[in-house]
C-alpha positions as CSV (number, residue, x, y, z in Angstrom):
1,X,38.5,61.2,27.2
2,X,36.4,61.8,24.0
3,X,34.5,59.1,22.3
4,X,34.2,59.3,18.5
5,X,30.9,60.3,17.1
6,X,29.4,61.4,13.8
7,X,26.0,62.8,14.5
8,X,25.5,64.0,11.0
9,X,25.6,60.3,9.9
10,X,23.4,59.4,12.8
11,X,25.9,56.9,14.0
12,X,28.5,56.6,16.8
13,X,31.8,54.7,16.7
14,X,32.3,53.6,20.3
15,X,35.7,53.0,21.9
16,X,37.1,52.6,25.4
17,X,35.6,50.8,28.4
18,X,32.5,48.6,28.4
19,X,29.1,50.2,28.3
20,X,27.5,51.0,31.7
21,X,24.6,49.0,33.1
22,X,21.3,49.5,31.4
23,X,18.9,52.1,32.7
24,X,15.3,51.0,32.9
25,X,13.0,53.6,31.3
26,X,9.5,53.7,30.1
27,X,10.9,53.3,26.5
28,X,12.8,50.2,27.4
29,X,16.3,49.7,28.7
30,X,18.8,52.4,27.8
31,X,22.5,52.9,28.1
32,X,24.1,56.3,28.9
33,X,27.0,56.5,26.5
34,X,29.7,59.0,27.5
35,X,30.4,61.3,24.5
36,X,32.7,63.8,26.2
37,X,34.5,63.3,29.5
38,X,37.0,65.0,31.8
39,X,35.1,68.3,32.0
40,X,35.5,70.9,34.7
41,X,32.2,72.6,35.6
42,X,30.2,72.2,32.4
43,X,27.1,74.4,32.0
44,X,25.6,74.1,28.5
45,X,26.0,72.5,25.1
46,X,24.6,72.9,21.6
47,X,25.2,71.3,18.2
48,X,26.7,72.8,15.1
49,X,25.3,71.9,11.7
50,X,28.4,69.8,10.9
51,X,27.8,67.6,13.9
52,X,30.5,69.2,16.2
53,X,29.5,70.2,19.7
54,X,30.0,73.5,21.5
55,X,30.2,73.2,25.3
56,X,30.6,75.8,27.9
57,X,32.4,75.5,31.3
58,X,31.5,77.9,34.0
59,X,35.1,79.0,34.7
60,X,35.2,80.6,31.2
61,X,36.2,77.9,28.7
62,X,34.4,77.2,25.4
63,X,35.1,73.8,23.9
64,X,34.5,72.6,20.4
65,X,34.3,68.8,20.2
66,X,34.6,67.3,16.7
67,X,35.1,63.5,16.8
68,X,38.4,62.9,18.7
69,X,39.4,66.6,18.4
70,X,38.9,68.8,21.4
71,X,39.6,72.5,20.9
72,X,39.4,75.4,23.4
73,X,37.9,78.2,21.4
74,X,39.6,81.6,21.9
75,X,37.9,84.9,22.1
76,X,35.4,84.2,24.9
77,X,34.4,87.3,26.9
78,X,36.0,87.9,30.3
79,X,33.6,86.3,32.8
80,X,33.1,86.7,36.6
81,X,33.4,83.1,37.7
82,X,32.0,83.6,41.2
83,X,29.4,81.3,42.8
84,X,26.8,80.5,40.2
85,X,28.2,83.0,37.7
86,X,30.7,82.5,34.9
87,X,30.3,81.4,31.2
88,X,26.8,80.0,31.1
89,X,24.5,79.2,28.1
90,X,25.4,78.8,24.4
91,X,23.0,79.1,21.5
92,X,23.6,78.1,17.9
93,X,20.8,79.9,16.0
94,X,19.0,78.4,13.1
95,X,20.8,80.4,10.5
96,X,24.3,79.5,11.7
97,X,25.3,77.9,8.5
98,X,25.1,81.2,6.7
99,X,25.7,83.7,9.5
100,X,28.2,81.7,11.7
101,X,26.8,83.8,14.6
102,X,26.7,82.3,18.2
103,X,25.2,83.7,21.3
104,X,26.3,83.2,24.9
105,X,25.2,84.3,28.4
106,X,27.7,85.1,31.0
107,X,28.2,86.9,34.3
108,X,29.7,90.3,33.4
109,X,31.5,92.6,35.8
110,X,29.3,95.6,36.8
111,X,30.9,98.3,38.9
112,X,33.6,97.5,41.5
113,X,32.2,94.3,42.9
114,X,28.9,93.6,41.2
115,X,28.1,91.3,38.2
116,X,25.1,90.7,36.1
117,X,23.7,88.5,33.4
118,X,24.9,89.6,29.9
119,X,24.5,88.3,26.3
120,X,27.5,88.1,24.0
121,X,27.3,87.7,20.2
122,X,30.2,86.5,18.0
123,X,31.0,84.7,14.8
124,X,32.8,81.4,14.9
125,X,35.9,81.4,12.7
126,X,35.9,79.1,9.6
127,X,38.4,76.8,11.3
128,X,36.3,76.7,14.5
129,X,39.2,77.8,16.7
130,X,38.2,81.3,17.8
131,X,35.3,83.8,18.2
132,X,35.5,86.9,15.9
133,X,33.8,90.3,16.1
134,X,32.5,89.6,19.6
135,X,30.4,92.1,21.4
136,X,28.2,92.2,24.5
137,X,24.8,93.1,23.0
138,X,22.9,93.3,26.3
139,X,23.5,93.4,30.0
140,X,21.0,93.7,32.8
141,X,20.5,97.0,34.6
142,X,23.0,97.1,37.5
143,X,21.3,95.8,40.6
144,X,22.3,93.3,43.3
145,X,25.8,92.0,43.6
146,X,26.9,88.5,44.8
147,X,27.2,85.2,42.9
148,X,23.6,84.1,43.0
149,X,20.7,83.6,40.6
150,X,21.9,84.6,37.2
151,X,19.2,82.4,35.5
152,X,20.8,82.5,32.1
153,X,19.1,80.3,29.5
154,X,18.9,81.5,25.9
155,X,16.2,80.4,23.5
156,X,15.7,81.5,19.9
157,X,12.0,82.3,19.4
158,X,10.1,81.2,16.3
159,X,10.5,84.8,15.0
160,X,14.3,84.8,15.5
161,X,14.3,87.1,18.5
162,X,16.0,85.9,21.7
163,X,14.5,84.9,25.0
164,X,16.9,85.4,28.0
165,X,16.1,84.2,31.5
166,X,17.4,86.3,34.4
167,X,17.3,85.3,38.1
168,X,16.4,87.7,40.9
169,X,20.1,87.9,41.8
170,X,19.3,86.8,45.4
171,X,17.0,89.9,46.0
172,X,13.5,88.6,45.7
173,X,11.5,91.9,45.8
174,X,13.3,93.1,42.7
175,X,11.5,90.4,40.7
176,X,8.3,92.5,41.2
177,X,10.1,95.7,40.1
178,X,9.6,96.4,36.4
179,X,12.4,99.0,36.5
180,X,14.8,96.2,37.1
181,X,15.7,93.1,34.9
182,X,16.0,90.9,38.0
183,X,13.7,87.9,38.1
184,X,12.4,88.2,34.5
185,X,12.3,86.6,31.1
186,X,13.5,89.1,28.5
187,X,12.9,89.2,24.8
188,X,15.5,91.0,22.7
189,X,16.6,91.3,19.1
190,X,19.9,89.8,17.9
191,X,21.4,93.3,18.3
192,X,20.3,93.4,21.9
193,X,17.4,95.9,21.5
194,X,13.9,95.4,23.0
195,X,12.1,93.1,20.6
196,X,9.0,94.6,18.8
197,X,5.8,93.7,20.4
198,X,7.2,93.4,24.0
199,X,4.4,94.0,26.6
200,X,6.0,96.9,28.5
201,X,7.5,99.1,25.8
202,X,4.9,101.8,26.5
203,X,4.7,101.4,30.3
204,X,6.2,104.3,32.2
205,X,9.1,103.2,34.4
206,X,9.2,99.6,33.0
207,X,12.2,98.2,31.2
208,X,11.2,97.5,27.6
209,X,13.1,94.2,27.3
210,X,10.9,92.5,29.9
211,X,8.5,89.7,28.5
212,X,7.4,88.3,31.9
213,X,8.4,88.8,35.5
214,X,8.1,87.5,39.1
215,X,10.6,84.7,38.5
216,X,13.1,83.5,41.1
217,X,15.9,81.7,39.2
218,X,14.9,80.3,35.9
219,X,17.7,77.9,34.8
220,X,15.8,76.0,32.2
221,X,13.9,77.2,29.1
222,X,12.7,75.7,25.9
223,X,10.1,76.0,23.1
224,X,7.6,73.2,22.6
225,X,6.6,72.0,19.1
226,X,4.1,74.8,18.7
227,X,6.7,77.5,19.5
228,X,5.4,78.2,23.0
229,X,8.0,79.2,25.6
230,X,8.3,77.2,28.8
231,X,10.6,78.0,31.8
232,X,11.6,75.9,34.8
233,X,12.9,77.8,37.9
234,X,14.2,77.1,41.3
235,X,12.0,77.8,44.3
236,X,13.4,78.2,47.7
237,X,12.8,75.2,50.1
238,X,10.2,73.6,47.9
239,X,8.3,75.3,45.2
240,X,10.4,74.6,42.1
241,X,8.1,75.5,39.2
242,X,7.4,74.8,35.5
243,X,5.7,77.8,33.9
244,X,4.1,78.4,30.5
245,X,5.4,81.8,29.6
246,X,3.0,84.4,28.2
247,X,3.8,88.1,27.6
248,X,3.2,90.6,30.4
249,X,2.4,87.9,33.0
250,X,3.5,88.1,36.7
251,X,4.6,84.7,37.9
252,X,4.4,85.7,41.6
253,X,7.9,85.5,43.1
254,X,8.4,86.3,46.0
255,X,4.7,87.2,46.8
256,X,3.4,83.7,46.2
257,X,5.3,80.4,46.3
258,X,4.7,76.7,47.1
259,X,7.9,76.6,49.1
260,X,9.1,78.1,52.4
261,X,12.3,80.0,53.2
262,X,15.4,78.1,54.1
263,X,14.8,78.6,57.8
264,X,11.3,77.2,57.4
265,X,9.5,80.5,57.7
266,X,6.6,81.4,55.4
267,X,7.3,83.1,52.1
268,X,5.1,86.0,50.9
269,X,1.3,85.8,51.1
270,X,0.8,82.1,50.4
271,X,0.3,80.1,47.2
272,X,-2.0,82.3,45.2
273,X,-3.0,85.9,44.6
274,X,-5.2,87.6,42.1
275,X,-3.2,88.8,39.1
276,X,-0.3,86.3,39.6
277,X,0.0,83.1,37.5
278,X,0.0,79.6,38.9
279,X,2.7,77.2,37.9
280,X,1.8,74.4,35.6
281,X,3.7,72.0,37.7
282,X,5.7,72.3,41.0
283,X,8.0,70.1,43.1
284,X,8.1,69.9,46.9
285,X,10.7,69.0,48.0
286,X,12.8,71.0,45.5
287,X,14.7,69.0,42.9
288,X,16.9,72.0,41.9
289,X,15.9,71.9,38.2
290,X,18.2,73.1,35.5
291,X,18.3,72.6,31.7
292,X,15.1,71.8,29.9
293,X,14.2,70.4,26.4
294,X,11.2,69.1,24.5
295,X,12.0,65.8,22.9
296,X,11.7,65.5,19.2
297,X,13.9,62.5,18.5
298,X,13.6,58.9,17.6
299,X,11.9,57.4,20.7
300,X,8.2,57.6,19.8
301,X,7.1,57.1,23.4
302,X,8.8,60.3,24.4
303,X,7.7,62.5,21.5
304,X,6.8,66.0,22.7
305,X,7.6,65.3,26.3
306,X,9.6,67.8,28.4
307,X,12.9,66.6,30.0
308,X,14.4,68.5,32.9
309,X,17.6,67.9,34.8
310,X,17.7,67.7,38.6
311,X,20.8,69.0,40.2
312,X,19.8,67.9,43.7
313,X,18.4,64.4,43.3
314,X,20.5,63.4,40.3
315,X,17.9,62.4,37.8
316,X,16.2,63.5,34.6
317,X,12.5,64.3,35.0
318,X,10.2,63.4,32.2
319,X,7.0,65.5,32.1
320,X,4.0,64.7,29.9
321,X,0.2,65.4,29.6
322,X,-1.9,68.6,29.7
323,X,-1.1,70.1,32.1
324,X,2.5,68.9,32.1
325,X,3.2,66.6,35.1
326,X,6.2,64.5,36.1
327,X,5.6,61.0,34.9
328,X,9.1,59.4,35.1
329,X,12.5,59.9,36.8
330,X,15.4,58.6,34.8
331,X,18.2,57.9,37.2
332,X,21.6,56.2,37.1
333,X,25.2,56.6,38.1
334,X,25.6,58.9,35.0
335,X,22.8,61.4,36.0
336,X,24.7,63.2,38.7
337,X,23.7,66.8,38.8
338,X,22.2,67.1,35.4
339,X,22.7,70.6,34.1
340,X,21.5,70.6,30.5
341,X,19.3,68.3,28.4
342,X,18.6,68.4,24.6
343,X,17.6,66.2,21.7
344,X,20.7,65.4,19.5
345,X,20.8,65.4,15.7
346,X,20.9,61.6,16.0
347,X,17.5,61.5,17.7
348,X,18.9,60.5,21.1
349,X,18.4,62.4,24.4
350,X,21.7,64.0,25.4
351,X,22.5,65.3,28.8
352,X,25.3,67.1,30.7
353,X,26.4,65.8,34.1
354,X,28.2,68.2,36.3
355,X,28.8,65.5,38.9
356,X,30.6,63.3,36.4
357,X,32.1,66.1,34.3
358,X,30.7,64.4,31.2
359,X,28.3,64.7,28.3
360,X,26.2,61.6,27.6
361,X,23.5,60.3,25.2
362,X,20.8,57.8,25.9
363,X,20.6,54.9,23.4
364,X,18.7,51.6,23.5
365,X,20.7,49.0,25.4
366,X,22.2,46.2,23.5
367,X,20.5,42.9,23.7
């Protein structure tokens, strides 16, 4: 089911069943309106300038939603849909109106059984039905196999270069190895080359795409209003982290962590070590954080706040202050396994629920 919308006009024409019960929030009662339903395993969404929505499903489908029209876009790269891998993030860059370029992350086959995080670039056809001139511009150095910890958020930096988050692929020590991309935030050009000014371009044995390292599985990333990059990543049993990302910094995994291993045993050397950055915020127990966004919409009380989806506890975390701290949990029947969060062109907070197979937006509840 798809409910009509016209985000370019900042209005929505609702149809179908009655609205859900109001959700009590710090900004007053809200309603989670379903905008797209009947999804498989949705992973990410982004908005086109004309108000249409692009939405990825992990099994390998790219959907374009425009009002009541729902189109499966052809030309998506062949993905390894295994475990946490598949078709993952989608990014509509700022110059899409003139370039028509899109960027995706996905799990790409590497060798006989392995797969790794890769970045795909293509142009969306004028009629919005297919990807054209598609090419994989980057893939991580071949490392650990298995279907774990691809990371895989894409963020366009203020300078137009791309930040790409990569998980440790289930092999924690590789997150400390600068000769591997595992467990890192990368910074690349739109052609997939190491971006100028990266911190390790002149370091012997280090991969030049690396911007920061020592990450476990960063599944959320966003720029704040100043252009600063932030990342949210999964810990093990406890120790999910929000990190302010600076170039060349080691964020510690698996040497330091605020969590323990899944069998309860100690991880690494404790919670701190000289030369390794501390998280700005952490959760214990783990909430399994995913998509992240800084709100710049029409709800004044939330301006500049970070919103992060929880896959484990089925809520949206609101973080505010300096340092960022969780100040609110937005929870309802609609917030089941929240995978992605963003501000819509209409000024509302939009979120993607894997548990419900639906994309929602939060709007003030009717009186």
